Structures are given as C-alpha cells and as structure tokens.
N, C-alpha and C positions, 0 to 999 in steps of 0.2 A: 622074143625080147632080148637084148644083149646085157651084158654087164652096165653098160654106158647109162642105158636108158631105163634100167629097174627101178622101181621106187622104192626105196628103204621101207621095209615094216614101220608103222606107227607114224610115218612122215607123210604128210600132206604132200599132194604132187606138187602145189603152188608154193610149198615153203621158202623163204628166202631168208637166209641168216640175219643178213642186217636189218631187216625189218623187223624180225623176231625180238634181236638185240635193242632195237629202239621202243618196241611195244614192251619189254622187260625193264628198260631204264625208266618209261614213264609210271610201270607200278611202282619200281622201288623210289622214284622220286616223289611220287604221291604219297605213299603209306610208310616207308622207310624201310630199312631191311626186316626188321622182325614184323612190321605189320604186312608185309608180302607175302600172303601165302602162296603154295605151290599152285592151288587151283586158280586164284587170281592171275598168277604168272603164264600157266599154261593156256588159260581162256584168252589173254591177252595177246599170247606169242601164237596162237592158232596152232598149236600143238598137244600132244599128249606128253604124260611124265616120261615113258620109257624114251620117246623122241628128244626131250629136254635132256635127260641124263647121257643119252649117245651122243648129242651133239655138244652140249657146254658144260657136263658134268653136274656136279651136286649145286645147291642154291648158293653156296659160296663162291664155288667156280664162276657160275654165271653172274653173281653181282661183280666179282672182280674184271669180267669181260665188260660189263656195263660201265664200270668205271673208267676203263680204258676209253669206252667210245663217248662217254661223258666228257671226258679230257679232251679227245682227237674233236670233238663237236661242239657242244652248246659252251663250254669254256676255253675253248681254242684261242678266244681272245686274250688271254693270259701272256701266250706266246707270241703273238702276232704283234701286240701293244709293244714289245721290246724293241722292234725295229722303227719304232718312232723315233727323230733326229734328236728331239729333248726331253729331258726328265718331266717337263710340264705336260708335255704333248702325249707321253708316256703313260701319265697318271690319269690325264683325262680320258683315253682310249680304254684305260683298266677300268675306270668307274665306271663310265658309260656303258660298257661291255657287261658288267656285272649287274647293272641295272636292267640292261635290255635282254639278258640271259634270265634273270629272275621274273621276268614279264612276258615272256613268250605267249603268242596266241595260241600255241597248241601243245604247250607244256605246262607244269605246275608253276605255281608263283611261290618259288622259294628256290633253295640252292640244295642240290641233290647231296653234297657234301654234308652239308648241316642236317637236313631231313633225313639222311639214312641212318645217323645214329642220335639223334634227338633224344630218345627215351631209352638208353642203351640196355640191355638185358646182361646178366653176367655169362651167359652161354654167348652172347653175342661180342665179347671181348676183343678177340681175333679181327673181327669186322671192323670195331672202333679202332684198334691199334692201325689196321690198313688204311682208313679212311684219312685218320690224323697223319700217317706217313706222307699219303699223297697231297694234302693239304700244305704239308710242311715243304714238300718240294716246290710248289707253287709259291709259298711264302720265300724260300730261299731264291726262287728267279726275281722275285719283285726287289727284293732287298741288293742282290748282286747289280742290278741294271740301275739302281740308284747310287751304290758304291761308283760304279764306274763313270756314272754322270758327275759325281763329286771329282774324281780324279781327273775328269775332261775338263772342268771348270764350269760345269754347268748346274752347280749347285752352290751356295755360299760355303766360305771356309769353315763358319760355326756351324753348318749344318750337319745333324747325326743321320746317315742314310738309313741305318736299322732302325732307328726311331720313327722317321718319316715312313719308311717300309711298313712299319707296324700299325701306324696310323691308316695309311692306304686299306692294309688288310681289315682293320677294324671297320672302316666305313663300308667297304665291299659287303663284309659279312651282316653288317647293320641294314644295308640295302636290300639283302635277302629276306631278311626278318619283316622289314616294313612291307615288302611286297607279299609276304605271306599272311601280313594283317590286312591287306586290301589296299595298299599304296598304289596308285597309277603309274606307270611309266614316265608321264609327264613330271610328276611329284617327285620320282626318284631322280630325274634328270636335274631340277631344281635342287634338290639336296645335293647331288653332285658338285653343282657351281657353288653352293654354299661351302662345302668341303674347299673346293680349290680356292677360295676367295683367300685362305689364310697361307697359301704356297708360299715357300720362302723366296723373298726377292735377292 
C-alpha cells in the first residue's frame, strides 16, 4: 500500500469532506451550536472524534467551516441577487431566496444564522459574535446595493437606502421565524409579495 492509497487512522474509506460538512451543517442548523453535541455531529458525519479533530479542528473550528459552507450554498442567493438590474428585482430575489432557503425539502425550516445562537450560552459568546459578524457582512451588502440603486436613479430621491435595507433584512429574518413555526413556502411567497407591495414608487 502506498502513501497515496493509505487510509488515515480513524477515517472511513468512504469519507468525503464536503458531505461531512453538509451533515454537520444539518446538525447545527437543527439544534444550534450549543445543542449540537459531538456525538450527534460525528454520527451524522460518519466519522469518529479523532478524525473530526484531525480534519476540521475542534467544534468551534468545525462550526466556522460550516458557516462558510452555508454562506456559499443555502444563502448564496444574497450575493446572486445583487446582479439583478433593478433594486425592485434585487429585493424580490432576496426575499424569495430567504423564503426558499428556510423551507428546503432536505433542510431544517429556519435560518442557521438565527438558529445557531437563538439561546446563547456565556461560553458561546465568541460563537455569537462570529455569527453576528457574518450577518452584518450580508446586511452591508444589501444596503450597499440599495445605495447604488439610489445613486443610479433607481430609487426615489426621498428614499433612505439604509432604512429600506433594514426593512428587507427584517422581513428576511421574519420569514425564517415563520418557517420555523410551520409556515409553508407558498405562504412565505405571499408574505414576500405583501412586503413588496409597499416598495417605493
């Protein structure tokens, strides 16, 4: 057996890092950071603890990698929506994306960024700060897109882009809460259209 084909101790031969991260994301998304035990994580990922530590680091490091994957996957709609030609189309893409992400067929009906620190523990302060930091990055992207829209004449002169952005962010978070409470995707889509009915003319 060569070095290239040797199987690392403690790691299953079928181990796939991306699949393991997806499994860990599902656990964190379901139970939050504090509620996701190492036992639940390793069972879902199909690896043992030594393999988890060797590949992903400790629980906090794993969670950070999960947040990266969540940003690049389920909530990539935020970045994708920026390319829409109008602010109104951007807002609709953003809200529909939030509704769809929160009601996935194979994922928990909620938002990982909200679920992960919904009941913060003093020991999880650094985790909460990291999640808030990442949320703020997304918030900034949204407001910057609306500032650009106003500069281009795509929003009325009396419209405040920051206030409009915070409105969209509030609706996005509300959609995740409604999904967690059992609202269907169709119901969330109707909520999106209601929110957009007050779009500045």
